[in-house]
N, C-alpha and C positions, 0 to 999 in steps of 0.2 A: 469228046467234050459234050456235056449236056447243054441243051438249048435253054436260053434264058426266057423267062416269061414274066410279063408285067400284067397284073390284074388290078383294075380300079373299080371298086364297088361304088355305085351311085353316080356313074358318069352321065347317064341320061338325065337324072335329076339336076346335076350340076349344069349341064348344057341348057336345060330349060330355065334355070335361074339366071344364067348369064344372058340368055336371050331376052328375058324380061327386065334386066337391069337398066338398059337405056330407056325403056318406057317409064319405069318407076322414077328414075332420076329426072327425066324430062318433065314429068307431071309434077313432081314435088319441087323441082327447081323453078318451074314456072310460077308456082305459088309464092315462093320466096322472093323472086324478082318483082312480082306485082305488089306484094306487101311492102317491100322496101321502097319502091317508087311511090306508092300511095302515102307512106309515112313521110317521105321527103316532101311531097306536095303539101301535106298538112302542115309540116313544120315551117316550110317556106311561107305559106299563106299566113300563118300565125306570126311570123317574124317580120314580115313587111310592114311598113308604117301604114296607118289607117287614113292618112291625110286625104287622098283622093280615091284610093281603092284601085287605081289603074295598074299598079304592079301586082296586086293580089288577083285582080280580075283577068289578067292576061297569062296566068300560069296555066300550062297545059301538060297533060300526060298522055303519051301514046304507047301502047303495048303491041309488039309485033311477035307473032309466033310462026315459026316455020318448021313444023315437024319436030326436029330434034333440038330446037333452041327457042328461047324466048328472050326478048330484050324489051326494055322500057326506057323511054326518054321523057324527061321532064324539061320543059322549055318555058321561057318567059317571053312572050311576043310583044310586050310593051316597048315602045320606041326608045324609051330612056332607061331600059333595064340595065344595059351595059354601063351607061354613065353612072347610074345609081350604085352598081356593084363595084366599079373601079374608082369612082370619084373623079374629080377634076383638079387641075392646077389653076392657080391664079393666072388670068390672062389680062393683058393690057392692050386695049384697042387703040388704033391710031387717033381716035377722037379723044383719047385720054380716059375713057371709061374703063373701069375694072370689073371683071366678072366675079372676082373672089374665088375662094377655094370651096369645093364641095367634098367633104370627106367620103371615103369609100363606105358603102353601106354594109358590105360583107355579110350578105344573107345567103344568097343562092349557092355560091361556091363552097363555103364551109359546110353547109348542110349536105350538099351533094357528095362531097368528099367523105364525110362521116357515114352517110348512108351506104356509100360504095364499100367502105371498110367493113361495115356490118354485113352487107350482102356477101362479100367474099368469105368472111368467116362462117356465115350460115351455109354457104354452098360447100365449103370444105367439110363442115360438120356433116352435111348430107351425104357426101360421097364416102366419108369415113364410117358413117352409120351403116352403109351398105357393104362394108368390108374392104374398101379400098384405102390405100395409104397415100396421103398427100405430102410431098416434100418440096421445098424450094418455092413455096407460094409467095407470089409478089404481093406488095401492098402492105 
């Protein structure tokens, strides 16, 4: 019986491309992450009421890069940011005084969710542009 032989032309080139893939994906992915975080920050700043500027002035963005990954976090450090976002129920104090209802502001969370969806779609496009196929993507 004759021996079987497999010959692959271009294997060194393929190996070199595969070794560069994580570097390219990391670099391009970091740009996408930062762009979406900055867009979220701008949209949130524009959407918050101008009354005192405290909600707008306490928005912060932090970007962390660790070799193979980049993450960004947008936060609001205003003491009343949670109350503004979630709203309040009417409260009746023992003194008979009522606080009334504060409707939910719904600024931070909807914008963050929308930007996260855009980010995920952009990252999927990125890896598919590099020849990978994405299935079962969450979000």
